[in-house]
C-alpha positions, 0 to 999 in steps of 0.5 A: 517818492516811489523808487523804480524797481530797477534801481533797487535791484541795481543797488542790491547787486552793488552792495552784494558785490562790495560785501562778498569779499568779507565773507570769503574766510567763511567760505574758505573755512566751510569744512570747519563750520557746522554746515549741511548738518541741519535741514529745512523742515515744515515743523521747524518753520511752524515752530518758529512762526509760533515763537514769533507770534507768541502763541501756539494757537492756530487761529491766532497764528493765522490772524497774526500772519494775516496782519503781517501780510496786510502790513507788508502790502501797506508798506509796498504801497506807501514806502516801496523802498522799505518794502523791497528791503524787507522782501529782499532780506527775507528772500536772502535769509531763506536762500542762505539757510537753504544752501548752508543748512546749519546744525539744528536748523529743523528746530524752531528756536534755531531757525528763528535765531538765524532770522532774528533781524526779521522778528522786529520787522514782522512785529512792526508790520503786524502793528501797522496793520492793526493801526490802519484797521483801527484808523479806518473804523467808521461806526455806522448808525447804532454802532458804538465807537468803543467797539474797536477798543473792545475787540482789540482788548479781547484779542490781546486778552486771548493772545495773553491767555494762549501765550507763554506766560500762563504756561510758565506760571501754571507750574507753581513753583517754577524755578526753571522758566528759562528752560528750553522745555518752556522756551523752545515751544509755546506748547504746554508740556503734557508731562508724560515724558520730559521734553527739552525742545532743544534740538539736541538729543536728551535723556528723556524719562517718564513719570515712573522713572523719576526717583521715588524720593521726589514723589514722597517729597511732594507729600511732605507739607513741612518741606518747602525748599530743596537744594539740588547738586550738582547743577548742570546748566545744559538744558538737554542734561537738566531734568530738575524742571521735570522733577519739580513738577512732581514734588512742587517744592522751591529749588535752589541750585548748589555749587562747589567752587573747590570741589575735590576731586573734580570732574566725572568718571565714565565708561566709553563704548568700545573702539573709541579713540581719545579724540573721537568724542566729546561731552556736552556737559557743563556744571556751574562748578566749572564756571564759578571756579574761575572767580577768585574772590568768593565775595563777588558771588552773590546769588539768591538761588545758588548755594555753596554746598561746601559751606555748611553755614550757607546751606543752613542759612539758605532756608532749604529743608533737604539737599539732594546730591546726584550721583550721575548725569546722563549727558550729551555724547558727541561722536563723529556724525552721531549724537547720543547720551552717556552716563557721567558719574560725579566725582565729588558727590561721594566725599561731599555725602561723607561730609554731610553724614558728619554734619547732618547725620545718616541720609534721609534717602539713598538709591542708585541715582541720588542721596538726600540729607535733611538739613539740621539748622544748628549753630555751626562755624562757617565752613564746618 
């Protein structure tokens, strides 16, 4: 039974009045929220649309949203109440985001994240349109009944080929499939510059800026796996995915629960006060130190670098110690990057000299050791 539009609007108004008090604390604390720092942009909308459709192909995106439009028309005709609920929710999202403009709204992932409830609705509407289209297929004389299934199969195959999975696994090996360089956009990386698609400023490099060691490593067929340490979990600080494209080795992440000295050294720009800045940096060391019982840490691709037996058992051929990270630097009204030197790299390297001998390679950025698989007591 059709529901009059007036009743829908009246019900929406009543619900809005009832829930509005729940949002009062948000409005009262609006100065403390990351509002009015982002902006609506067509690039962000198009990126969000591509993430929703599952492909960066323009033709497939157009077809996908035509299906959504057709499904929406069908919904209004047969279930107008649901149709109005979907439309009003969409409008409400757009209005709220246009007014609040939260940080990084101009990026596709963040824009879509704020409209996450509409994702399953959009996918269902596209599925409804495809289902109705197939159900109305009436093959004429000499036309096979298998054509709809063939067309749908071809469309799904095209969607798969133009989607993210071939891009993710085109890089073999790829230990960073969840990195925003791959998840923030379905465009294939061109590798001419590192891109994180994160919205936050990242220290980007070009192929000629990667440490020469990684190009040499790519030529060493006997070396199959390396350990990278320290490992920063922030995508905007993580260049290891970019290095892997050039060296083509399996990558394990190193961590140290009891790294001493811990933390970083850095040089601040002149004129900053102690509370006028912050760093966007997070090593997995900082997280795993919260675990009291090391027996609970059972990882396939994480190696405790202070445990020489674990390093040898890992199957890695080389361990790469990084001397610093170019980290996100947060200033009032401004974002940038800053060099942060790892305190623990030097004492760990000195210990490795005793365990594995002289470094295999060293420059201003990294120091590398070939892992010698000899019998040694654990932790020595």
